[in-house]
N, C-alpha and C positions, 0 to 999 in steps of 0.2 A: 612141504611143510605147511600145514593148516594154521589158521589164526589161533585155534585152542592150543596146538603144540608150541607155537611161538610164546603164547602166554605161559603156558607150563614151563617151558625152559626158562624164560626170564625170571618166573617166581622161584624155580629152583636155584638159579645162579645168583638171586638176590633175596635172601631170606629174611631180610628186614622189610620186605614188602609183601603186602598181602595181595592175594589173587585179584581182589576187588580193584586195587591200586593199580595193578599191572594192566588191568582190562581198560581202566580209564586212561592211561597213558597211552596204550596202543589206539584206542578209539580216537583220542585227541590227535595223534601223530597222523592217522588215516584221513581223519575229518579235515584236518588242516591241508593236507597234501591234496585232497580231492577239491577244496575250495580253491586252491591255489590253481589248479588245472583247469577248473571251470571258469576262472577268470583269464585265462590264457597264459598263465605264468609258467614259467619252467621251474621244476622242482629237482633240485641236484643235491645228491648225497655223495659227498667225496670219497673216493675209494669204492663206491658201489655202482653209481650210475647215475643217469639223468632222465626223468619223465618229462615229456612234452606232449603237446596235443597237435595232431596233424588235420588238416582240413581236407576232406575229399570232396571233390566237385560232384555236382549232379551229373548223372549219366543215363544212359538206356541200357537196361539189363535184359535177361530172358529168363522167363519162367522155365526151369528145367523140365516140368512135368508136360507143360502144355506147348512150349516152344513160343509162347506170346511174348511180344515185346513189353516190357515193363520200365516205367520211368522210376529211377532210384534217386531219391532226394539227396541233397548236399548233407554232409554230416561230419562230425569231429570224432576222432578216434585217439585214444591214448596211445603213445609210442615210447617205448623204453630203450635207452642205449646204454650197455653196460660200460663201466669205467675201466679204465687201464688195469688197476689193481685187481679188481673182479675177475677179468679176462685172464690175467697172470696166474691167479690163484687157480682158476678152474682148469687152465691148460698146463699146469704144473705137472711135469712128469712124475708118476709114481714109481718108486723103486720097487724091485720085486723083493718079497719077504726073504730074510737071511735063513740059510740052511746051516745048522750046527751038527757036528758029529755026535754030540751027547744024545740028542733026540732023533737024529737021522731025518728029521723033517722040517718042518717050517717053524722058526722061532717066533714065539709070540710077543 
């Protein structure tokens, strides 16, 4: 799902909000989450998961083209851990479609 698809879906589900309002809400949400992560804070969305920042230490790497050793600086990377409810919903077994005698095939 892209950002524009998210905005379109929320606008469709909430006809009392304009597209501009939904765009502002989504931007404010993402900006606040980004700011919190930049400050080193954890962002937790209950039932969905948690975003944290992990620090990767400086190390020596290798340029794959030349084989030359390259120093890789320390950096911070975002990390996401899915919540229990999200994992359960994703791993929920899908029941096979029902077959009826009337249509001899798959029930819609």
